[in-house]
C-alpha positions in Angstrom: 0.1 0.0 0.0 1.1 3.5 -0.4 0.7 4.8 3.1 1.8 3.9 6.7 0.6 0.2 7.7 -1.5 1.8 10.7 -4.6 3.6 11.4 -2.8 7.0 12.3 -4.7 9.7 10.8 -7.7 7.6 10.0 -10.3 9.4 12.1 -10.3 12.8 10.5 -10.3 10.9 6.9 -13.3 8.6 8.0 -15.2 11.8 9.2 -14.8 13.0 5.5 -17.2 10.3 4.7 -19.9 12.1 6.7 -19.4 15.3 4.6 -19.7 12.9 1.6 -22.8 11.3 2.9 -24.4 14.7 3.1 -25.0 14.9 -0.6 -27.8 12.5 0.0 -29.9 15.3 1.4 -30.6 16.2 -2.3 -33.3 13.4 -2.3 -35.5 15.0 0.5 -34.6 18.5 -0.7 -35.7 17.5 -4.2 -39.1 16.5 -2.7 -39.5 19.9 -0.6 -38.5 21.8 -3.9 -41.3 19.8 -5.8 -43.7 21.1 -3.4 -42.4 24.6 -3.0 -42.3 25.4 -6.7 -45.2 23.0 -7.9 -42.9 21.0 -10.2 -43.6 17.9 -12.1 -41.7 14.8 -11.2 -39.5 15.1 -14.4 -38.6 18.7 -13.7 -38.0 18.1 -10.1 -35.7 15.2 -10.9 -33.3 17.7 -12.5 -32.1 18.6 -9.1 -30.4 15.3 -8.4 -29.3 15.3 -12.1 -27.4 18.6 -11.5 -25.5 16.9 -8.5 -24.7 13.4 -10.2 -23.9 14.6 -13.7 -20.7 16.1 -12.3 -19.3 12.4 -11.5 -19.6 11.7 -15.1 -17.7 14.8 -16.2 -15.1 15.3 -13.3 -14.3 12.0 -11.7 -11.4 10.9 -14.1 -10.0 14.6 -14.3 -10.0 14.6 -10.4 -8.2 11.4 -10.4 -5.5 13.0 -12.6 -5.7 16.2 -10.4 -4.7 14.0 -7.4 -1.6 13.1 -9.1 -0.6 16.8 -9.1 -2.0 18.2 -6.1 -2.2 15.2 -3.6 -5.2 13.3 -2.2 -5.6 15.4 0.9 -5.6 18.8 -0.9 -8.2 17.6 -3.3 -10.3 16.4 -0.4 -10.1 20.0 1.3 -11.0 21.4 -2.1 -14.2 19.2 -2.1 -15.1 20.4 1.5 -14.7 24.1 0.5 -17.0 24.0 -2.6 -19.6 22.0 -0.5 -19.4 24.6 2.4 -20.2 27.4 -0.1 -22.8 25.5 -2.1 -24.7 24.9 1.3 -24.9 28.5 1.9 -26.3 29.6 -1.5 -30.1 28.7 -1.1 -30.0 30.7 2.1 -29.1 33.8 0.1 -31.8 33.3 -2.6 -34.4 30.5 -2.8 -35.5 30.0 -6.3 -35.4 26.9 -8.4 -32.9 28.3 -10.8 -30.6 29.2 -7.8 -31.2 25.6 -6.2 -29.9 24.1 -9.5 -26.8 26.1 -9.2 -26.2 25.1 -5.7 -26.9 21.5 -6.3 -24.4 21.6 -9.2 -21.7 22.9 -6.7 -22.6 20.3 -4.3 -22.1 17.8 -7.1 -18.7 19.2 -7.8 -17.5 19.3 -4.3 -18.8 15.7 -3.6 -17.0 14.5 -6.9 -13.6 15.6 -5.5 -14.6 14.0 -2.2 -15.7 10.6 -3.7 -12.7 10.3 -5.9 -9.9 11.4 -3.3 -11.4 10.0 0.0 -11.2 6.3 -0.8 -7.5 6.2 -1.8 -6.6 8.8 0.9 -8.0 6.2 3.4 -5.9 3.5 1.8 -2.8 5.9 2.7 -3.6 5.4 6.4 -5.2 1.6 6.4 -3.3 -1.7 6.2 -4.0 -3.2 2.8 -5.4 -6.4 4.3 -8.1 -4.3 5.9 -9.1 -2.0 3.2 -12.4 -3.5 2.4 -13.4 -3.2 6.1 -12.1 0.3 6.3 -14.1 1.4 3.2 -17.1 -0.3 4.7 -16.7 1.6 7.9 -16.3 4.8 5.8 -19.7 3.8 4.2 -21.0 3.5 7.6 -20.2 7.0 8.5 -21.5 8.0 5.2 -24.9 6.3 6.0 -25.2 8.2 9.3 -25.1 11.4 7.4 -27.4 10.2 4.9 -30.1 9.2 7.4 -29.7 12.3 9.3 -30.6 14.6 6.5 -34.4 14.0 6.4 -34.4 14.1 10.1 -32.7 17.3 10.3 -34.7 18.7 7.5 -38.1 17.7 9.4 -36.7 19.3 12.7 -35.8 22.5 10.6 -39.3 22.7 9.3 -40.6 22.4 13.0 -38.1 24.9 14.3 -37.9 27.5 11.6 -40.7 26.5 9.2 -38.4 25.7 6.3 -36.2 22.7 5.4 -33.4 25.0 4.6 -32.6 25.3 8.2 -30.4 22.2 7.8 -28.1 24.1 5.4 -26.1 26.2 8.0 -26.0 23.1 10.2 -24.4 21.0 7.4 -22.1 23.9 6.5 -20.9 24.2 10.0 -20.1 20.4 10.1 -18.2 20.6 6.9 -16.1 23.6 8.1 -15.1 21.7 11.5 -14.2 18.5 9.7 -12.2 20.5 6.9 -10.1 22.1 9.5 -9.7 18.9 11.3 -8.5 17.1 8.3 -6.2 19.9 7.1 -4.3 20.0 10.5 -4.3 16.4 11.2 -4.0 14.2 8.1 -0.3 12.8 8.1 2.1 14.4 5.5 2.2 11.1 3.6 -1.5 11.3 2.9 -1.1 14.7 1.2 0.6 13.2 -1.9 -0.4 10.9 -4.4 1.5 7.9 -3.0 4.5 6.2 -4.2 2.4 3.7 -5.9 0.9 6.4 -8.1 4.1 8.4 -8.8 4.1 7.0 -12.3 0.6 8.3 -12.8 1.6 11.9 -12.8 1.6 11.9 -16.6 -1.5 9.9 -17.1 -4.2 11.1 -19.4 -8.0 10.8 -19.4 -7.4 8.2 -22.4 -5.1 6.1 -20.2 -7.7 6.1 -17.4 -10.6 5.1 -20.0 -8.2 2.2 -21.2 -8.6 0.5 -17.9 -12.0 -0.4 -19.0 -10.4 -2.8 -21.5 -10.0 -5.1 -18.4 -13.4 -7.0 -18.6 -13.3 -7.2 -14.6 -12.8 -3.5 -14.2 -15.5 -2.8 -16.8 -18.0 -5.1 -14.9 -17.2 -3.6 -11.6 -17.5 0.0 -13.2 -21.0 -1.0 -14.4 -21.7 -2.5 -11.0 -20.9 1.0 -9.3 -23.5 2.7 -12.0 -26.0 0.1 -10.9 -25.5 0.3 -7.2 -25.6 4.2 -7.2 -28.6 4.3 -9.5 -30.5 2.1 -7.0 -29.4 4.1 -4.0 -30.3 7.5 -5.6 -33.4 6.1 -7.1 -34.8 4.9 -3.8 -33.6 8.0 -1.9 -35.7 10.2 -4.2 -38.6 7.9 -5.0 -39.4 6.3 -1.6 -41.1 9.4 -0.1 -43.1 10.0 -3.2 -44.1 6.3 -3.2 -45.3 6.6 0.3 -47.3 9.7 -0.3 -48.8 8.4 -3.8 -49.4 4.6 -2.6 -50.1 5.2 1.0 -51.2 8.9 1.6 -48.3 9.7 3.8 -47.7 13.5 4.3 -44.5 14.8 2.9 -42.8 15.7 6.3 -43.5 12.0 7.4 -42.9 10.4 4.1 -39.3 12.0 4.2 -38.6 10.0 7.3 -39.2 7.0 5.2 -35.9 7.8 3.6 -34.4 8.1 7.0 -35.6 4.7 7.8 -33.9 3.4 4.6 -30.6 5.1 5.6 -30.7 3.8 9.2 -31.1 0.4 7.9 -28.2 1.1 5.6 -26.3 2.2 8.6 -27.0 -1.0 10.4 -26.0 -2.9 7.3 -22.5 -1.3 7.1 -22.0 -2.1 10.7 -23.0 -5.7 10.1 -20.6 -5.6 7.0 -17.6 -4.7 8.9 -18.2 -7.7 11.2 -19.4 -10.1 8.4 -16.2 -9.3 6.2 -14.2 -10.4 9.0 -15.7 -13.8 8.7 -17.2 -14.0 5.2 -15.5 -13.4 1.9 -16.5 -10.2 0.1 -17.9 -12.3 -2.8 -20.2 -14.2 -0.5 -21.5 -10.9 1.2 -22.2 -9.5 -2.2 -24.3 -12.4 -3.4 -26.4 -12.4 -0.4 -26.8 -8.7 -0.6 -27.9 -8.4 -4.2 -30.2 -11.4 -3.9 -32.1 -9.6 -1.1 -32.1 -6.5 -3.1 -33.9 -8.0 -5.9 -36.6 -9.7 -3.7 -37.1 -6.7 -1.4 -37.6 -4.4 -4.4 -39.9 -6.6 -6.3 -42.1 -7.0 -3.3 -42.0 -3.4 -2.5 -43.3 -2.4 -5.8 -46.6 -4.4 -5.3 -47.2 -3.8 -1.5 -50.1 -1.7 -0.3 -49.8 -2.0 3.6 -47.7 0.4 5.6 -45.9 -2.0 7.8 -44.8 -4.4 5.2 -43.7 -1.4 3.2 -41.6 -0.2 6.0 -40.1 -3.6 6.6 -39.2 -3.9 2.9 -37.5 -0.4 3.1 -35.4 -1.7 6.0 -34.4 -5.0 4.0 -33.4 -2.7 1.0 -31.2 -0.4 3.3 -29.5 -3.6 4.8 -29.1 -5.3 1.3 -27.4 -2.3 -0.5 -25.1 -1.2 2.4 -21.9 -3.1 1.6 -22.1 -3.4 -2.1 -20.1 -0.2 -3.1 -17.1 -0.8 -0.9 -16.9 -4.3 -2.1 -16.9 -3.2 -5.7 -14.5 -0.4 -5.1 -12.1 -2.4 -3.0 -12.0 -5.0 -5.9 -11.4 -2.4 -8.6 -8.3 -1.0 -6.5 -6.9 -4.6 -6.2 -6.9 -4.8 -10.0 -4.5 -2.1 -10.6 -2.9 -1.1 -7.2 -0.2 1.0 -8.9 -2.9 3.2 -10.6 -5.2 3.7 -7.2 -5.9 7.4 -8.5 -7.0 6.6 -11.7 -9.0 3.7 -10.8 -10.7 5.8 -8.2 -11.6 8.3 -10.8 -12.9 5.9 -13.1 -15.2 4.2 -10.4 -16.7 7.4 -9.1 -17.4 8.3 -12.7 -19.8 5.3 -12.3 -21.7 7.2 -9.6 -23.1 9.2 -12.6 -25.3 6.2 -12.8 -27.6 8.3 -10.6 -27.8 11.0 -13.2 -28.5 8.6 -16.0 -31.4 6.9 -14.2 -33.1 9.9 -12.5 -34.6 11.6 -15.7 -35.8 8.3 -17.0 -37.5 7.4 -13.6 -39.1 11.0 -13.5 -40.5 10.4 -17.1 -41.9 6.8 -16.0 -43.2 8.3 -12.8 -45.2 11.0 -14.8 -46.7 8.4 -16.9 -47.1 5.3 -14.7 -46.6 6.6 -11.0 -44.1 5.7 -8.3 -44.9 2.0 -8.9 -43.7 2.1 -12.5 -40.4 4.1 -11.4 -39.6 1.3 -8.8 -40.2 -1.5 -11.3 -37.8 0.2 -13.8 -35.4 0.6 -11.0 -35.4 -3.2 -10.6 -33.0 -3.7 -13.5 -30.2 -2.4 -11.1 -30.2 -5.3 -8.5 -30.6 -7.8 -11.2 -27.5 -6.7 -12.8 -25.8 -6.8 -9.5 -27.0 -10.4 -8.8 -25.7 -11.5 -12.3 -22.4 -9.6 -11.5 -22.2 -11.4 -8.0 -22.8 -14.7 -9.4 -19.9 -14.3 -11.9 -17.2 -12.9 -9.7 -15.0 -15.5 -8.2 
């Protein structure tokens, strides 16, 4: 590995995953904006599109940027952009302004997603990388489920979901300062393993997809992020349309999903110490297929909530398993592999407009059925991987 074989400096890096996870607030924010501006589903879904399209455009350039500036510095840039983006809607709350703020959040989060994972590898023993990435996803999930909770609290306290923005901006500033003063010097560079990547180009990165396993893992990232973002945005609407749940309470359905994801990530840290990552992946994908298929036809509240929990548990550990496997395919190209895999996060951007159009025509049930293609691909991938 390219860093010290210890956990020195890991805590501030892991807290960076909390800032990364705050991007999931776009799901509940989109639903509030849909209500505030009387938007159609297809128009409202442009908001998460503005976040996730940057993963397609900037992920590989960010991987190359790390070769020049170092991983820690790129992470700090991402936190700075995120901090500014969270303050913009407080200055002017209009749909166009919100689009611009969400675009900045997407840019900042792209930098975080690409740089944090290899930065964590600098401060983590190689044998524990999958578990460390899973722990990072656990912390990310905590931030994810807190978003709708803080939004609901802000509505009660100040009459608007926007009250969560200064709270999250303050957390971002604190973690950024902590990381800036605490991350070890070895973690601020690209790492010895990546020294030869300083002259790499975008074409060099894309050539990594010629490796069939890397390509399959890349598409797996597209699928898991598309599933996660689709559920994040669609579950509140599904609860409102299918069960008549008010918006404030429907948003807590998303929190339930993220709470389950958090529990699943915690369980994953323990399971990965006993099971192979392939076994965990296969069980997770099978559970996701079954839970989503049943959810799309369920009409009773408690079974719906139980299936939301099962979905959260099922998807919790898929991303770190895919990411760690990809890093192992080319350990000397960690920055480029990271950029390539995070480009797959644009799967959220690809699926959301399609889901919006399907929801306009066939309702939220149709959107969920369309989303079923993602866990089906993951199940097929899990079966093929050895």
